[in-house]
C-alpha positions in Angstrom: -0.3 0.0 0.1 1.7 3.1 -1.0 0.7 5.5 1.7 2.6 8.3 0.5 1.1 8.5 -3.1 -2.5 8.1 -1.8 -2.3 10.9 0.9 0.4 13.0 -1.6 3.2 12.9 0.7 5.3 12.0 -2.4 4.1 15.5 -3.5 5.4 17.0 -0.3 8.8 15.2 -0.8 9.1 16.5 -4.5 8.8 20.6 -3.2 11.2 19.4 -0.6 13.5 18.3 -2.5 13.6 21.4 -4.8 14.5 23.3 -1.7 17.4 21.3 -1.1 20.9 21.9 -2.6 23.0 19.1 -2.5 22.3 15.6 -4.5 22.9 13.7 -1.2 20.6 15.7 0.8 17.8 15.2 -2.2 18.6 11.3 -1.9 18.1 11.7 1.9 14.6 13.1 1.3 13.3 10.4 -1.4 14.5 8.1 1.5 13.1 9.7 4.7 10.3 8.0 7.1 8.8 8.1 9.9 11.0 8.3 12.8 9.8 5.7 15.6 12.0 6.5 18.3 11.1 9.1 20.2 14.4 11.1 21.1 15.1 10.8 17.3 11.8 12.4 16.2 12.5 15.5 18.7 15.9 15.9 17.6 14.7 16.3 14.4 12.0 19.0 14.9 14.5 20.5 17.2 16.8 20.6 14.0 13.4 22.0 11.3 12.8 24.7 14.4 16.4 26.2 14.4 16.6 25.9 10.8 13.8 28.2 10.3 15.1 30.3 12.7 18.5 30.9 11.3 16.9 31.8 8.0 14.6 33.9 9.3 17.5 36.2 10.8 20.3 35.4 8.3 18.3 34.2 5.4 19.5 31.4 3.0 22.8 29.5 3.8 25.9 29.6 1.5 25.2 25.9 0.2 26.4 24.2 -2.9 26.5 20.9 -4.6 29.2 18.9 -4.0 29.0 15.9 -6.2 31.4 16.4 -8.6 34.4 17.3 -5.7 33.6 13.7 -4.1 34.5 12.4 -7.4 37.3 14.7 -7.9 38.4 13.7 -4.3 38.4 10.0 -5.5 40.1 10.6 -8.0 43.1 12.3 -5.9 42.8 9.3 -3.6 44.3 6.9 -6.3 47.3 9.3 -7.2 45.8 10.2 -10.5 46.9 14.2 -11.1 44.4 16.6 -11.2 43.5 19.2 -13.8 43.2 23.0 -13.7 39.2 22.5 -13.9 39.2 19.5 -11.2 41.4 21.9 -9.0 39.3 25.2 -8.9 36.6 22.5 -8.0 38.2 21.6 -4.8 38.8 25.4 -4.0 35.2 26.5 -4.9 34.0 24.2 -2.3 36.6 25.3 0.1 35.2 28.6 -0.5 31.8 27.6 0.3 32.8 26.1 3.5 34.8 29.5 4.5 31.5 31.3 3.7 29.2 28.9 5.6 31.7 29.1 8.5 30.8 32.6 8.8 27.3 32.2 8.1 27.3 29.8 11.2 29.4 32.3 13.3 27.2 34.9 13.1 24.2 32.9 14.4 26.2 32.0 17.6 24.8 35.7 18.8 21.5 34.1 18.8 22.6 31.2 20.7 21.4 28.7 17.6 22.9 25.2 18.3 23.0 24.7 14.7 25.5 27.9 14.7 28.1 26.0 16.5 28.3 23.1 13.3 31.0 26.0 12.7 33.4 24.8 15.1 33.7 21.0 12.7 33.9 22.8 9.6 37.3 23.7 8.3 37.9 25.8 5.1 41.9 24.7 4.9 43.0 28.1 4.2 46.4 27.0 3.1 44.9 24.6 0.3 42.8 26.8 -0.9 45.1 29.8 -1.6 47.4 28.0 -2.7 44.9 26.3 -5.7 43.7 30.1 -5.8 47.5 31.6 -6.2 48.3 28.7 -8.9 45.1 27.9 -10.8 43.3 30.9 -13.0 40.5 30.2 -15.4 41.1 27.1 -16.0 44.8 27.0 -16.6 48.4 27.1 -14.3 48.7 30.4 -13.6 51.9 32.4 -14.8 52.8 33.1 -11.6 52.5 29.8 -10.2 56.3 29.7 -9.7 59.4 31.6 -10.9 60.6 29.2 -13.5 57.2 28.7 -14.9 57.4 32.4 -15.4 60.9 32.8 -16.9 59.6 29.8 -19.2 56.3 31.2 -20.3 58.1 34.8 -21.0 61.3 32.8 -22.7 58.5 31.2 -25.2 57.2 34.6 -25.6 60.2 36.2 -26.8 61.0 32.9 -28.9 57.6 33.2 -31.0 58.1 37.1 -31.7 61.9 36.1 -33.0 60.5 33.9 -35.2 57.8 36.3 -36.6 60.2 39.2 -37.1 63.2 36.6 -38.7 60.3 35.7 -41.4 58.8 39.0 -42.0 62.7 40.1 -42.8 62.9 37.4 -45.2 59.3 38.2 -46.6 60.7 42.1 -47.2 63.6 41.2 -48.7 62.3 38.8 -51.3 58.9 40.3 -52.3 59.0 39.0 -55.9 58.9 35.7 -54.9 56.4 35.9 -52.1 52.4 35.2 -53.1 51.4 37.3 -50.2 52.8 40.0 -48.1 52.4 38.5 -45.1 53.7 35.2 -42.9 51.4 32.9 -42.1 51.4 29.8 -39.4 51.5 26.4 -40.9 51.7 23.1 -38.3 52.8 25.1 -35.8 55.4 26.7 -37.7 56.0 30.0 -39.0 56.2 30.5 -42.8 56.7 32.4 -46.0 54.0 32.0 -48.7 56.7 31.6 -51.9 55.7 31.0 -55.3 56.2 27.8 -57.1 59.1 28.8 -59.2 61.0 30.5 -56.5 60.6 27.5 -54.1 64.4 26.9 -54.4 65.1 30.8 -53.8 64.5 30.3 -50.2 66.5 28.2 -48.1 64.2 26.4 -45.6 62.0 23.3 -45.2 58.9 23.4 -47.0 55.6 22.5 -44.9 52.6 23.0 -46.4 51.3 24.1 -50.2 48.3 25.4 -51.5 45.7 23.7 -53.0 46.4 24.5 -56.5 50.4 23.9 -55.7 51.4 27.6 -56.7 52.5 28.3 -53.6 54.5 26.8 -51.2 54.4 27.7 -47.4 58.3 27.5 -46.8 60.6 27.4 -43.0 63.6 29.4 -43.3 66.4 28.1 -41.7 66.9 31.2 -39.6 62.8 30.5 -38.3 63.8 26.7 -37.8 66.9 27.7 -35.4 64.0 29.3 -32.9 60.9 26.9 -33.9 63.9 23.7 -32.2 64.7 26.3 -29.1 61.0 26.7 -29.1 60.2 23.1 -28.5 62.5 22.5 -25.9 61.0 25.8 -24.1 57.4 23.8 -24.0 58.6 21.1 -22.8 60.7 22.1 -20.1 57.0 24.8 -19.6 55.0 21.2 -19.9 57.0 19.8 -17.1 56.9 22.8 -15.0 53.1 22.7 -15.3 53.0 19.2 -14.6 55.3 19.7 -11.5 52.7 22.1 -10.5 50.1 20.0 -10.3 50.9 17.2 -8.9 52.3 19.3 -6.2 48.6 20.7 -5.7 47.4 17.0 -6.2 49.2 15.8 -3.2 48.0 18.5 -1.0 44.6 17.8 -1.9 44.9 14.0 -1.0 46.4 15.1 2.2 43.4 17.2 3.1 40.9 14.2 1.8 40.2 13.2 5.8 39.1 17.3 6.1 37.3 17.6 2.8 35.3 14.7 3.2 34.1 15.6 6.7 33.4 19.4 5.0 31.1 17.5 2.4 29.7 15.1 5.0 28.6 18.2 7.6 27.6 20.3 4.5 25.0 17.8 3.4 23.9 16.8 6.8 23.1 21.0 6.8 21.5 21.1 3.6 19.3 19.0 4.8 18.4 20.3 7.8 17.7 23.8 6.2 15.8 22.3 3.4 13.3 21.3 6.2 13.6 25.3 7.1 12.7 26.2 4.2 9.9 23.9 3.8 8.6 25.5 7.0 8.6 29.1 5.7 7.3 28.1 2.6 4.0 26.3 3.5 3.7 28.7 6.7 4.2 26.0 9.1 4.5 25.4 12.6 6.3 23.4 15.2 4.1 20.7 16.3 4.3 18.7 19.7 4.9 15.8 20.2 2.8 13.0 22.7 2.9 9.2 23.2 -0.7 9.3 24.3 -2.5 8.7 21.4 -3.1 12.0 21.3 -4.2 14.7 17.9 -4.9 18.0 18.4 -4.9 20.6 14.8 -6.1 24.3 15.3 -6.3 26.2 11.7 -4.9 23.0 10.1 -4.7 23.5 6.1 -3.7 21.2 3.6 -0.1 21.9 2.2 -1.0 21.6 -1.6 -3.9 23.5 -1.6 -4.1 27.4 -2.5 -4.1 29.2 1.5 -6.4 31.8 0.2 -9.0 29.1 -0.8 -8.2 26.6 2.1 -10.5 27.0 5.2 -8.7 25.8 8.2 -9.6 22.4 9.4 -10.1 22.3 13.4 -9.8 18.8 14.6 -9.4 16.8 17.4 -9.3 13.1 18.4 -8.3 10.6 21.3 -9.5 13.0 24.3 -13.1 11.8 24.1 -13.0 9.3 21.4 -10.7 6.7 18.9 -12.4 6.7 15.8 -14.9 9.7 14.6 -17.4 9.0 11.5 -17.0 12.0 9.0 -20.6 12.6 6.8 -22.2 15.4 4.8 -22.5 16.5 1.8 -20.6 15.3 -1.5 -17.6 18.2 -2.0 -18.1 19.2 1.3 -14.3 18.5 1.9 -14.6 15.1 4.1 -11.9 13.6 2.2 -9.6 16.5 2.3 -10.4 16.7 6.0 -8.9 13.1 6.8 -6.1 13.3 4.2 -5.2 17.0 5.7 -5.1 14.9 9.3 -2.8 12.3 8.4 -0.5 14.2 6.3 0.0 16.4 9.3 0.4 13.3 11.6 3.1 12.3 8.8 4.9 15.5 8.1 5.6 15.6 12.4 7.0 12.0 12.5 9.3 12.6 9.5 10.4 15.4 11.6 8.9 18.7 9.5 6.5 21.4 11.1 2.7 21.4 10.5 0.7 23.8 8.0 -1.5 24.9 11.3 -1.6 27.2 13.7 -1.0 24.9 16.7 -0.4 21.3 17.0 0.0 18.3 19.3 0.2 15.4 17.7 1.2 11.6 18.9 3.5 9.3 17.1 2.0 6.1 15.1 3.8 3.2 14.4 2.0 2.8 11.2 -0.1 4.9 8.7 -3.3 2.9 6.7 -5.3 4.4 4.5 -8.2 3.2 1.8 -9.1 6.4 -0.5 -10.4 6.3 -4.0 -12.0 3.8 -5.9 -9.2 1.9 -6.5 -10.8 0.2 -9.9 -8.4 -1.6 -12.0 -9.5 -2.6 -15.3 -5.7 -5.1 -15.9 -6.5 -7.0 -12.5 -10.4 -7.5 -13.0 -10.9 -5.5 -9.8 -14.2 -3.5 -9.4 -14.6 -0.6 -7.1 -16.1 -2.4 -4.3 -13.7 -5.3 -4.8 -10.4 -2.6 -4.3 -11.7 -1.4 -1.6 -12.5 -4.9 0.1 -8.9 -5.7 -1.2 -7.5 -2.7 0.3 -9.3 -3.0 3.9 -8.3 -6.3 4.4 -5.1 -5.3 4.5 -5.6 -2.6 6.4 -7.2 -4.8 9.0 -4.4 -7.4 8.8 -1.9 -4.7 9.6 -3.7 -2.4 11.8 -2.6 -2.4 15.8 -3.2 0.2 18.8 -0.8 2.6 17.6 -2.0 3.1 14.2 -3.8 5.8 12.2 -6.3 4.6 10.0 -8.1 6.7 7.2 -10.9 5.2 5.1 -12.9 7.4 2.9 -16.8 6.0 1.5 -16.7 2.8 3.3 -18.6 0.2 2.1 -19.1 2.2 -1.5 -19.5 0.4 -4.1 -22.3 -2.3 -3.7 -26.0 -2.9 -2.8 -26.9 0.1 -0.4 -27.7 -2.6 2.6 -24.7 -4.9 2.7 -22.5 -2.0 1.8 -23.6 -0.4 5.0 -23.2 -4.0 7.3 -19.9 -4.8 5.9 -18.9 -1.0 6.9 -20.1 -1.3 10.8 -17.8 -4.7 10.5 -15.4 -2.9 9.6 -15.9 0.0 12.1 -16.0 -3.0 14.9 -12.9 -4.2 13.6 -11.5 -0.8 14.1 -12.7 0.0 17.3 -11.6 -3.6 18.7 -7.9 -2.7 17.6 -7.8 0.1 19.9 -6.2 2.4 16.8 -7.4 6.0 16.3 -9.4 6.2 12.9 -11.6 8.5 10.6 -13.7 7.3 8.2 -16.1 8.9 5.6 -20.0 7.4 5.0 -23.2 8.5 3.6 -25.0 5.4 5.5 -27.4 6.8 8.1 -27.2 3.1 9.9 -23.6 3.6 10.4 -24.4 7.5 12.0 -26.5 5.4 14.3 -24.2 3.1 15.0 -21.5 5.5 16.4 -24.2 7.3 18.7 -24.8 4.2 20.3 -20.9 2.8 20.7 -18.4 3.8 22.9 -15.2 5.6 21.8 -17.1 6.6 18.7 -18.9 9.8 17.7 -20.1 11.3 14.3 -18.7 14.5 12.9 -20.1 16.6 9.7 -18.8 19.1 7.9 -20.3 22.0 7.0 -22.4 23.5 4.2 -24.0 26.5 3.4 -27.4 25.8 1.5 -27.5 29.8 0.3 -24.8 29.3 -1.9 -24.5 25.5 -2.2 -20.7 25.3 -1.3 -19.3 23.6 1.3 -17.3 25.5 4.0 -15.0 22.8 5.0 -15.4 23.4 8.6 -15.6 20.0 11.1 -17.7 20.3 13.9 -17.3 16.8 16.2 -20.0 15.1 17.9 -22.7 16.0 15.6 -23.8 13.7 12.6 -24.7 15.5 9.2 -27.0 14.9 5.9 -25.8 14.5 2.2 -28.3 17.3 0.8 -28.7 15.5 -2.3 -32.0 16.5 -2.9 -31.5 20.5 -1.5 -28.9 20.3 -3.9 -30.8 18.9 -6.3 -33.3 21.1 -6.3 -31.5 24.4 -6.3 -29.5 23.2 -9.4 -32.8 23.3 -11.5 -33.8 19.3 -11.5 -37.7 19.8 -12.3 -40.3 18.8 -8.7 -41.4 15.6 -10.3 -38.6 14.2 -10.5 -37.3 15.4 -7.2 -41.1 13.9 -6.1 -40.0 10.6 -7.3 -36.8 10.5 -5.9 -38.2 11.4 -2.3 -40.4 8.8 -3.1 -38.0 6.2 -3.5 -36.6 7.0 -0.5 -38.6 7.8 2.5 -42.2 7.0 0.9 -45.3 9.0 -0.3 -45.8 11.0 3.1 -42.0 12.6 2.7 -42.9 13.7 -0.5 -46.0 15.9 1.2 -44.2 16.9 3.9 -40.7 18.2 1.7 -40.5 21.9 1.0 -39.2 22.7 -3.0 -37.4 26.1 -3.0 -38.8 26.5 -6.5 -41.9 26.6 -8.6 -42.7 23.8 -10.7 -40.6 23.4 -13.8 -39.9 21.1 -16.6 -36.7 20.2 -18.3 -35.6 22.6 -21.3 -34.9 19.9 -23.9 -31.8 21.4 -25.8 -31.0 20.3 -29.7 -28.7 18.5 -30.4 -26.7 17.5 -33.5 -27.6 16.0 -36.0 -26.3 12.8 -37.9 -25.4 12.7 -41.4 -26.0 9.5 -42.9 -24.2 8.5 -46.1 -26.7 8.3 -49.1 -27.9 4.9 -49.9 -26.5 3.9 -53.6 -28.8 1.9 -55.9 -27.0 -1.4 -56.8 -26.3 -1.7 -60.5 -28.7 -4.5 -60.8 -31.5 -2.4 -59.8 -30.4 -0.1 -62.5 -29.8 -2.5 -65.3 -33.9 -3.4 -64.6 -35.5 0.1 -64.2 -35.4 1.6 -67.4 -35.3 -0.3 -70.7 -34.7 0.6 -74.6 -37.6 2.1 -76.0 -39.4 3.0 -72.9 -41.2 6.6 -73.1 -40.2 8.4 -70.1 -40.6 12.0 -68.5 -38.1 14.4 -67.6 -38.1 16.3 -64.9 -38.4 19.2 -64.1 -39.5 20.6 -67.4 -41.8 17.3 -67.6 -40.7 16.9 -71.4 -41.9 13.2 -73.1 -38.9 11.2 -74.6 -37.7 7.9 -75.4 -34.5 6.0 -73.5 -32.3 5.5 -76.4 -29.7 4.2 -74.0 -30.1 2.2 -70.7 -28.3 3.6 -67.1 -24.7 3.3 -67.2 -22.9 2.0 -64.0 -22.7 5.9 -62.6 -26.9 6.2 -62.7 -26.7 8.2 -66.2 -29.4 7.0 -69.2 -29.3 8.8 -72.6 -33.2 9.6 -73.8 -34.3 11.1 -77.3 -36.0 14.1 -77.2 -37.7 15.9 -80.1 -34.9 16.7 -82.2 -32.0 15.9 -79.7 -30.7 13.4 -77.5 -29.5 14.0 -73.7 -27.6 12.1 -71.2 -29.7 12.3 -67.5 -29.6 11.0 -64.0 -31.9 8.5 -63.5 -33.2 10.2 -60.4 -34.9 13.0 -63.1 -36.4 10.6 -65.0 -39.9 8.8 -64.6 -41.3 5.9 -66.4 -44.6 6.8 -68.4 -45.1 3.7 -70.6 -42.9 0.7 -70.9 -41.4 -0.3 -74.2 -43.0 -3.8 -74.1 -46.6 -2.2 -74.2 -45.4 0.4 -77.3 -43.8 -1.8 -79.9 -43.5 -5.5 -81.1 -40.7 -8.2 -78.8 -38.8 -7.9 -82.0 -38.9 -4.5 -82.8 -35.7 -2.7 -84.4 -35.5 0.6 -82.5 -32.4 2.1 -84.6 -35.8 3.1 -86.6 -36.3 5.6 -84.1 -32.6 6.6 -82.9 -30.6 6.3 -86.3 -30.6 8.3 -89.3 -31.2 6.4 -92.8 -27.8 7.1 -93.6 -26.2 5.5 -90.6 -28.7 2.6 -91.4 -27.7 1.7 -95.1 -24.2 2.1 -93.0 -24.1 -0.6 -90.8 -26.4 -2.7 -93.7 -23.6 -2.9 -95.8 -21.1 -3.5 -93.2 -22.8 -6.0 -92.0 -23.2 -7.9 -95.6 
């Protein structure tokens, strides 16, 4: 049973995780569960309160994600050389530690216990300053050592001399050059020489143009400086590695210190994330008890809009261990029981709760049956899913449990559902647990009135505005207000009379006070279906009109004779006076059938063909 999802504590965790900085703190939040040890829970709640106070006094602490730094320390521990980028990441962590120490030191003036974590943090000043001095902008700085500064200065001098020599040769041999500037090819300074003069300039051919008309030659005088530059670069690279390995060794020596800094930073991030959530939800620190008592004053569901949410007043454990909540649909019953359980779970996870005041008992388990749970893949109906959840709850419930159930006994025959609901309530009562259930069954309300340790409660409803007020009144049974709501929303009186008659009998119909005059349902025009027009099968078209039939052509109502039967498109040809026309069969009506006008072997060509055409056909057939 995924309680966190059912009561939306998973959404609270998502919000909580977004307030954490380090990956480890986010992982801790994802895994957090109710503390079952009283001393540990009180410590966690105290941490939340202290972090909230510091946040309100000093603002957010200077924390940063240290996941990358952990990987870098592992590399250093193995003996591999750290890159300048990695060393800068180490320095940034040490800077964050230094700032966090300063932040916590300021908190000591308020005598806040969290501020004394500052004494366990070590910013490793020597290591931080050494990295800062020798590494800048992702490279080893020129001033990291005297030797490195000298080597890089010599390299610059050498490169400048190479350019000067190349330009001298360029100016002295202008007629041989393809361009009037030198260029770099494969890291070497070259002059662009025309193909026909390549032997005039002494040096090495480094490259040539795509057309082959220009050769890029490194002059001998330039090559001498290039060799010197190569030696300087090797020395510079060796000096850079020496500096990096020295800094890596310093980091490796500080690994235990760094790991402790990171551990404390992640721990403080987790603690401060709880304080941030408390401020975000405008929450308060709950009192904790083990006397099976829950009191909530001005409780809010933490995920609902604060401006729209109506505060809930709730108490259980002092007068009764079970509460049966009744009231109209959309009256806030489900939100109320979720708010109670969510507040209890948040408190037992070391968080502040969205209440003005709260006194919450520790629970060893939280059990619920909320939602219809219908599952087509498992062939579970609403009722089956409810019973499956309920049986699981009853197997796990005991004295220190908190149980909530929504619409108990619903999803089946009302009489049998009511009996099952009472049986479930009796089992919960015997277990000694604290429980809240919602129902519409009047018999369950009667059961609560007659049973010790169980009380009724109702969610109030404004009959004028048809809106729930989301206020719970403990000790009174509610009504569903279904007929009243239906009446106010426009259900015809005849329908309401039928409903009241079916529910309470004919006598109740006479006593029912309708809030409006008689009316009927006004039917609205619906959308019309557009059907595909049926086509006449070809076999029917073939027999509908025959050659020689006398037909009437509409809309002119002219009489004609069929000279070509209907084709597959439903079109036939009709001989009118002095002309023949093609026309759809739907515009033609049979006037006199050919069988009534002509003998069976009549030659229709006499009617439809000219004398000349008939002579031609006769000659062709001879």
